[in-house]
GUGUFI-98862 format. One line per 8 residues: their letters; for each residue x, y, z of C-alpha. Coordinates in Angstrom, 3 decimals, decimal comma. Layout:
N
A) X Y Z; ...;
***
This chain:
473
XXXXXXXX) -4,953 6,751 3,894; -7,915 4,437 3,348; -8,668 2,267 6,345; -6,629 4,334 8,817; -8,359 5,553 11,966; -8,600 8,996 13,558; -10,070 10,482 16,710; -11,090 14,131 16,480;
XXXXXXXX) -11,709 15,996 19,717; -12,745 19,621 19,744; -15,293 22,368 19,457; -18,127 21,256 17,197; -20,504 23,736 15,665; -23,318 23,980 13,167; -22,607 26,052 10,061; -25,854 27,409 8,626;
XXXXXXXX) -25,959 29,099 5,217; -28,821 31,340 4,183; -28,449 31,867 0,433; -30,259 34,383 -1,708; -30,041 37,418 -3,927; -29,976 41,154 -3,295; -31,978 43,383 -5,607; -32,708 46,403 -3,452;
XXXXXXXX) -31,767 48,400 -0,367; -34,085 48,375 2,616; -36,271 51,510 3,031; -35,854 51,083 6,782; -32,055 51,424 6,869; -29,136 51,572 4,399; -28,781 47,786 4,285; -29,330 45,202 1,524;
XXXXXXXX) -32,486 43,118 1,488; -31,662 39,438 1,018; -34,318 37,511 -0,857; -33,800 34,021 0,555; -33,789 31,182 -1,961; -32,111 28,330 -0,047; -30,811 27,250 3,353; -28,399 24,465 4,262;
XXXXXXXX) -26,627 23,166 7,354; -23,240 21,423 7,576; -20,870 20,467 10,423; -18,396 23,193 11,339; -15,259 23,476 13,459; -14,058 20,070 14,659; -17,037 18,568 12,828; -15,752 19,932 9,540;
XXXXXXXX) -12,282 18,514 10,212; -13,903 15,145 10,964; -15,978 15,061 7,774; -12,906 15,959 5,715; -11,058 13,031 7,284; -13,981 10,724 6,531; -14,024 11,907 2,916; -10,387 10,776 2,609;
XXXXXXXX) -11,302 7,242 3,643; -10,247 7,626 7,271; -12,461 5,845 9,820; -13,263 8,871 11,981; -14,691 9,220 15,478; -15,611 12,675 16,731; -15,824 13,712 20,390; -17,348 17,002 21,473;
XXXXXXXX) -20,239 18,616 23,299; -23,525 20,194 22,262; -26,454 21,740 24,071; -29,829 20,118 24,629; -31,320 22,268 21,888; -32,562 21,934 18,275; -29,193 23,047 16,924; -27,496 20,149 18,704;
XXXXXXXX) -29,929 17,688 17,145; -29,404 19,246 13,704; -25,624 18,974 14,119; -25,888 15,280 14,960; -27,912 14,725 11,798; -25,362 16,488 9,590; -22,540 14,375 11,058; -24,446 11,140 10,434;
XXXXXXXX) -24,843 12,188 6,817; -21,095 12,843 6,545; -20,125 9,327 7,639; -18,643 10,448 10,965; -19,163 8,392 14,125; -20,016 11,174 16,575; -19,875 10,818 20,355; -21,247 14,173 21,479;
XXXXXXXX) -21,904 14,906 25,130; -25,115 16,799 25,854; -24,528 19,675 28,254; -27,852 20,835 29,757; -28,383 24,555 29,385; -25,443 24,939 27,010; -25,930 26,712 23,680; -24,755 24,647 20,715;
XXXXXXXX) -22,457 26,876 18,694; -24,177 28,022 15,505; -22,648 30,241 12,841; -25,214 31,571 10,416; -23,894 33,128 7,225; -26,100 35,224 4,969; -24,807 34,966 1,417; -25,765 36,722 -1,824;
XXXXXXXX) -24,119 35,062 -4,800; -20,479 34,653 -3,778; -20,570 37,472 -1,208; -21,085 36,995 2,503; -23,232 39,834 3,823; -23,295 38,986 7,508; -22,390 36,262 9,990; -24,405 35,809 13,177;
XXXXXXXX) -22,981 33,626 15,984; -24,754 31,853 18,831; -22,352 30,234 21,271; -21,261 29,401 24,779; -17,540 29,658 25,560; -17,644 28,548 29,191; -15,616 25,463 30,105; -17,429 22,153 30,422;
XXXXXXXX) -18,626 21,146 33,845; -16,058 18,933 35,594; -18,174 15,774 35,409; -18,626 16,208 31,626; -14,905 16,940 31,167; -14,079 13,725 33,058; -16,507 11,738 30,880; -14,968 13,224 27,729;
XXXXXXXX) -11,385 12,408 28,750; -12,377 8,910 29,803; -14,139 8,165 26,519; -11,274 9,482 24,394; -8,656 7,645 26,456; -10,564 4,389 26,050; -10,741 4,903 22,264; -7,055 5,780 21,764;
XXXXXXXX) -5,798 2,195 21,250; -8,097 1,929 18,225; -6,769 4,982 16,383; -3,701 6,019 14,414; -3,875 9,756 15,125; -5,518 12,097 17,626; -6,663 15,459 16,234; -7,321 18,300 18,676;
XXXXXXXX) -9,408 21,067 17,085; -9,442 24,088 19,390; -11,826 26,931 18,545; -11,856 28,373 22,073; -15,472 27,409 22,777; -14,710 25,816 26,136; -14,284 22,118 25,372; -10,482 22,005 25,298;
XXXXXXXX) -9,572 23,708 28,539; -5,927 23,645 29,550; -6,637 20,830 32,003; -8,494 18,737 29,404; -5,762 19,301 26,834; -3,079 18,179 29,273; -4,924 14,994 30,105; -5,637 14,153 26,462;
XXXXXXXX) -2,089 14,828 25,263; -0,601 12,797 28,137; -2,973 9,918 27,394; -2,121 9,937 23,689; 1,595 10,008 24,413; 1,226 7,089 26,811; -0,649 5,202 24,077; 2,059 6,214 21,573;
XXXXXXXX) -0,443 7,817 19,225; 0,396 10,754 16,944; -1,108 14,082 18,031; -2,037 16,794 15,512; -3,347 20,130 16,824; -5,275 22,960 15,192; -4,600 25,620 17,862; -6,315 28,858 18,750;
XXXXXXXX) -4,473 32,160 19,128; -2,882 32,562 22,529; -0,689 30,527 24,830; 0,713 27,613 22,831; 2,274 26,031 25,898; -1,234 24,563 26,284; -0,334 22,127 23,506; 3,064 21,115 24,836;
XXXXXXXX) 3,850 17,523 23,921; 1,825 17,423 20,699; 3,611 16,156 17,585; 2,386 18,568 14,915; 0,823 22,016 15,308; -0,980 23,804 12,479; -1,336 27,481 13,395; -2,175 30,260 10,964;
XXXXXXXX) -0,259 33,520 10,893; -2,445 35,285 13,463; -2,244 32,337 15,849; 1,518 31,875 15,649; 2,191 35,600 16,056; -0,038 35,682 19,150; 1,682 32,599 20,558; 5,279 33,599 19,898;
XXXXXXXX) 5,362 37,383 19,573; 7,258 36,963 16,278; 5,903 38,683 13,160; 5,585 36,172 10,314; 5,030 38,469 7,336; 7,723 36,911 5,095; 9,684 33,659 4,778; 12,309 34,719 7,310;
XXXXXXXX) 9,679 35,810 9,815; 7,667 32,643 9,268; 10,732 30,516 9,903; 11,613 32,458 13,048; 8,047 32,211 14,376; 7,879 28,482 13,610; 11,222 27,931 15,343; 10,000 29,740 18,433;
XXXXXXXX) 6,700 27,810 18,396; 8,604 24,535 18,091; 10,596 25,421 21,207; 7,591 26,604 23,215; 5,341 23,667 22,358; 8,049 21,007 22,433; 6,536 19,718 19,199; 8,141 17,683 16,429;
XXXXXXXX) 6,905 19,975 13,648; 5,052 23,214 12,927; 2,963 23,548 9,749; 2,255 27,270 9,458; -0,636 28,195 7,156; 0,140 31,548 5,526; -2,928 32,168 3,316; -1,800 33,650 -0,009;
XXXXXXXX) 1,852 32,977 0,936; 1,337 29,202 1,112; 2,692 27,119 3,980; 5,898 26,889 5,989; 6,916 23,569 7,554; 9,595 23,449 10,218; 10,480 20,008 11,503; 12,886 19,530 14,389;
XXXXXXXX) 16,379 18,836 13,066; 15,499 19,520 9,412; 15,757 22,530 7,084; 12,689 24,725 6,754; 10,324 24,021 3,852; 8,453 26,951 2,282; 5,603 25,845 0,012; 4,086 28,419 -2,378;
XXXXXXXX) 0,344 28,894 -2,401; -1,682 26,399 -4,409; -4,688 28,742 -4,606; -5,930 29,767 -8,038; -9,225 31,596 -7,441; -10,299 32,362 -3,871; -14,054 31,960 -3,543; -14,521 31,414 0,199;
XXXXXXXX) -11,930 30,758 2,932; -14,501 29,312 5,348; -13,299 26,028 6,820; -10,097 25,845 4,791; -8,064 25,394 7,979; -10,173 22,354 8,899; -9,407 20,819 5,499; -5,691 21,470 5,949;
XXXXXXXX) -5,514 19,901 9,413; -7,548 16,907 8,203; -5,105 16,182 5,374; -2,113 16,659 7,671; -3,622 14,170 10,115; -4,584 11,707 7,364; -1,021 11,562 6,012; 0,401 11,206 9,520;
XXXXXXXX) -2,093 8,401 10,206; -0,931 6,666 7,019; 2,702 6,836 8,148; 3,736 9,571 5,727; 6,401 12,188 6,366; 5,606 15,655 7,639; 6,913 17,059 4,341; 4,480 14,939 2,331;
XXXXXXXX) 1,702 15,871 4,755; 2,435 19,583 4,306; 2,582 19,335 0,505; -0,752 17,526 0,253; -2,398 19,749 2,861; -1,211 22,843 1,015; -2,831 21,559 -2,174; -6,029 20,660 -0,323;
XXXXXXXX) -6,223 24,113 1,256; -5,954 25,672 -2,191; -8,850 23,522 -3,363; -10,992 24,299 -0,298; -11,023 28,062 -0,855; -12,373 27,537 -4,363; -15,608 26,108 -2,905; -18,515 28,004 -1,401;
XXXXXXXX) -18,743 27,494 2,353; -16,943 24,905 4,462; -15,699 22,432 1,854; -14,980 18,720 1,912; -11,978 17,685 -0,196; -12,149 13,971 -0,916; -9,494 11,619 -2,188; -10,603 11,819 -5,833;
XXXXXXXX) -10,404 15,629 -5,931; -7,052 15,616 -4,153; -5,630 13,006 -6,542; -6,878 14,973 -9,549; -5,237 18,146 -8,268; -2,016 16,290 -7,559; -1,899 14,929 -11,110; -2,563 18,429 -12,468;
XXXXXXXX) 0,210 19,885 -10,309; 2,677 17,235 -11,494; 1,831 17,995 -15,126; 2,083 21,758 -14,619; 5,347 21,385 -12,723; 6,757 19,166 -15,452; 5,730 21,605 -18,175; 7,531 24,382 -16,306;
XXXXXXXX) 10,781 22,400 -16,421; 10,884 22,324 -20,242; 12,848 25,262 -21,614; 14,303 26,655 -24,810; 17,975 27,587 -25,145; 17,724 31,168 -23,876; 15,484 30,294 -20,957; 17,734 27,358 -20,050;
XXXXXXXX) 20,806 29,585 -20,125; 19,101 32,072 -17,794; 18,160 29,354 -15,301; 21,635 27,850 -15,314; 23,120 31,303 -14,747; 20,819 31,783 -11,748; 21,811 28,396 -10,329; 25,459 29,186 -10,782;
XXXXXXXX) 24,992 32,541 -9,043; 23,475 30,615 -6,131; 26,621 28,426 -6,114; 24,767 25,308 -7,190; 26,635 22,664 -9,179; 25,012 22,081 -12,582; 25,033 18,617 -14,142; 24,236 17,655 -17,734;
XXXXXXXX) 23,337 14,461 -19,527; 21,835 13,866 -22,937; 20,286 11,271 -25,194; 17,140 10,342 -27,080; 15,332 8,909 -24,032; 12,717 7,196 -26,169; 10,482 4,733 -24,248; 11,875 5,488 -20,798;
XXXXXXXX) 13,171 2,331 -19,073; 15,057 1,408 -15,846; 18,419 1,983 -17,537; 17,449 5,589 -18,225; 16,283 6,040 -14,629; 19,564 4,673 -13,273; 21,561 7,055 -15,489; 19,490 10,049 -14,406;
XXXXXXXX) 19,713 9,118 -10,716; 23,497 8,768 -10,917; 23,794 12,043 -12,827; 21,723 13,864 -10,207; 23,884 12,441 -7,406; 26,845 14,301 -8,944; 25,252 17,775 -8,894; 22,700 20,108 -7,310;
XXXXXXXX) 20,707 20,780 -10,495; 20,446 18,423 -13,450; 19,842 19,423 -17,069; 18,677 16,648 -19,413; 19,049 17,412 -23,110; 17,174 15,344 -25,698; 17,486 15,119 -29,463; 14,686 16,711 -31,463;
XXXXXXXX) 12,618 14,366 -33,661; 14,409 15,278 -36,885; 17,773 14,664 -35,258; 16,634 11,223 -34,020; 15,473 10,259 -37,509; 18,844 11,233 -38,963; 20,670 9,166 -36,341; 18,396 6,140 -35,962;
XXXXXXXX) 16,234 5,954 -39,085; 12,684 6,898 -40,017; 11,109 4,447 -37,564; 12,360 6,452 -34,602; 11,544 8,122 -32,327; 8,537 6,210 -31,064; 7,506 9,217 -28,976; 7,711 12,852 -30,063;
XXXXXXXX) 10,271 15,177 -28,507; 7,504 17,016 -26,603; 6,193 13,751 -25,149; 9,702 12,614 -24,195; 10,418 15,970 -22,601; 7,217 15,903 -20,541; 7,903 12,396 -19,211; 11,463 13,326 -18,234;
XXXXXXXX) 10,354 16,584 -16,627; 7,969 14,669 -14,371; 10,951 12,942 -12,708; 12,021 14,444 -9,393; 15,733 14,109 -10,253; 15,349 16,228 -13,405; 15,463 20,005 -12,954; 15,452 21,155 -16,587;
XXXXXXXX) 14,782 19,568 -19,989; 16,072 21,095 -23,230; 15,339 19,827 -26,750; 18,235 20,407 -29,152; 17,904 20,235 -32,971; 21,539 19,394 -33,768; 22,897 15,850 -34,010; 25,159 16,486 -31,002;
XXXXXXXX) 24,705 18,585 -27,864; 27,971 20,507 -28,426; 26,327 23,912 -29,103; 24,198 23,468 -25,974; 27,230 22,541 -23,889; 29,085 25,590 -25,158; 26,233 27,814 -24,001; 25,404 26,188 -20,657;
XXXXXXXX) 28,936 25,138 -19,606; 27,837 22,569 -16,982; 30,060 21,643 -14,072; 29,542 17,908 -14,633; 28,846 15,973 -17,846; 27,484 12,452 -17,327; 27,101 9,738 -19,964; 26,386 6,020 -19,871;
XXXXXXXX) 29,224 3,573 -19,255; 28,941 2,126 -22,761; 31,159 5,032 -23,849; 34,831 5,623 -23,171; 35,549 9,122 -21,874; 37,307 10,021 -25,119; 34,144 9,030 -27,020; 31,833 11,313 -25,042;
XXXXXXXX) 30,739 14,231 -27,194; 31,691 17,445 -25,432; 34,115 15,838 -22,988; 37,084 17,890 -24,202; 35,011 21,077 -24,038; 33,844 20,464 -20,473; 37,330 19,538 -19,268; 38,803 22,598 -20,998;
XXXXXXXX) 37,116 24,974 -18,529; 37,676 22,745 -15,484; 34,466 20,742 -15,611; 34,194 17,047 -14,786; 33,181 14,164 -17,050; 31,697 11,036 -15,475; 30,612 7,671 -16,835; 27,525 6,199 -15,206;
XXXXXXXX) 27,241 2,515 -14,542; 25,061 0,658 -17,018; 22,015 -1,297 -15,907; 22,292 -4,466 -18,015; 19,385 -5,835 -20,023; 17,682 -2,550 -20,827; 17,721 -0,611 -24,099; 15,165 1,225 -26,205;
XXXXXXXX) 16,326 -0,552 -29,375; 15,673 -3,966 -27,807; 12,258 -2,829 -26,572; 11,292 -1,559 -30,032; 12,446 -4,845 -31,536; 10,224 -6,787 -29,113; 7,247 -4,636 -30,020; 7,933 -5,350 -33,688;
X) 7,682 -9,067 -33,113;
***
C-alpha cells in the first residue's frame, strides 16, 4: 500500500469527545451528572476515512466543505495533524458538522449533533467537481464517503463517477441508506446491513439474505463488487462472476463501533489502490473493522497494527487446523457428508523445503480437503536416529498448518500411518515419486475400498537429510 495515492471526497465532520466520570444523579432531573476530565477533537466522516488511509501509508488528499466557523478551523487543524492533505471549500453561512459525544468510562451517555444537510450552492459544487477532476490523474483510487450531509448530491456524484471512469481510476463508495442507483458505475460499494436493505428491499439477516441483497445491489448499482458489512456477522463479498464469500466476524471485544465503517472503507480502498483483489481487500478490511471497534472513539488502524493482527490470525488459524485422531475423524466425516473429496499425505516434514511444498501442492490439486499426517518425535527417532527430528512435532505441525493448501494436520505416534488411514479412509493417498506404488504404506488399504493412490513428481535437489548434513558441516 505504501506510496499509493487516494482521493477522498465526502462529508467531513468534527468528532468531539467530552470524557469524564459519573458519580451522582442530577437533583434537577433524573439524569447523570458528568464530571468532565478531558476533551478531544478528531476528524470524522470522510475525514476519518482519509486519516485511516494516511495511517496505512497512502498519500491521501481529502475534498469536502466546511462552514466559516470555529468548528471548520478546528477540523482543518485535526486533519493537518493526521497527515492528510485537505482541500476544504468554505461555504459561508454553512454549519460545519460537529458530533459531540459525552462519555463516562466506556459508556456513551449522549451525542449532540450540529449540522447542515442542504446541498452545496451550485458554484461551490462546480468548484469541487473541477478540483477533484483535475486531481484524478494523480491518484490510484477515488473514495466517495456519503453521510448525507449535502456534499454528494446526485448530480455531483454522477459527475465525479463519470470523471473517474473516464480517467480509468478505481471508485470505492461508502454509501448512505436510500437509492443506490446514485452510485451507478462505481467499482466497489461498502454498505452496511441497514443501507443495503434500504437500497434493495431485501432483508439481509443471514448468509442467504446477505447474498441475495448483495446480488440485487450489484445489479442496481452496476458495480463490480459489493462488500457488505454485517456487524457481528462479519462481512459478505459478492463480486460479479464469482462465488459469494462470507467472512466471519473478526471482533473479539466490542468497545465502541464509532467510525468502524470508515476504517473498513479505507482498507478496502488501500488494497484496491495497491492492485490487490477484492477478496484480499475484504479479508483485510474485515480484520481492520474488528480492530477498530476495540478502540474508544473513531479509531485509526495503521499498517503495524493490521500486520500484527494478520500474523495473530494466521497463527490462530493454523493452530485450529491441528487435530487429534477423534477430532480429525469428525472433520473428515463432515467433509465427506458435504461431498468433498479428502486427500491424505504423510511424512516427517522436518525443515520444510521446496520439495515438501511441491508435494503438498500436488496433493491438494487432487482433492477438496487435504490431511497431512506427520510422525511424532519418538517415531522419527526410531526411524531416523537420535539426531532427528530437528524440529518438534508441534513445531512441524504449526508450520504445515499455516500453509493454505493444508486443511488438517494430524500427528501419529506409530511408525506408519496405517492406523490413521484405517480410521480416516481418504479418497486419495499421495506420496512422493521416490516410491513405487507397491511400496507406499497403506496403498493396498486405500485401493481396497475404491480409493486412489497417486505418486507426486519429485522436485530434484531438495531433501531434509541433505540440509541437515550441510548444517553439520
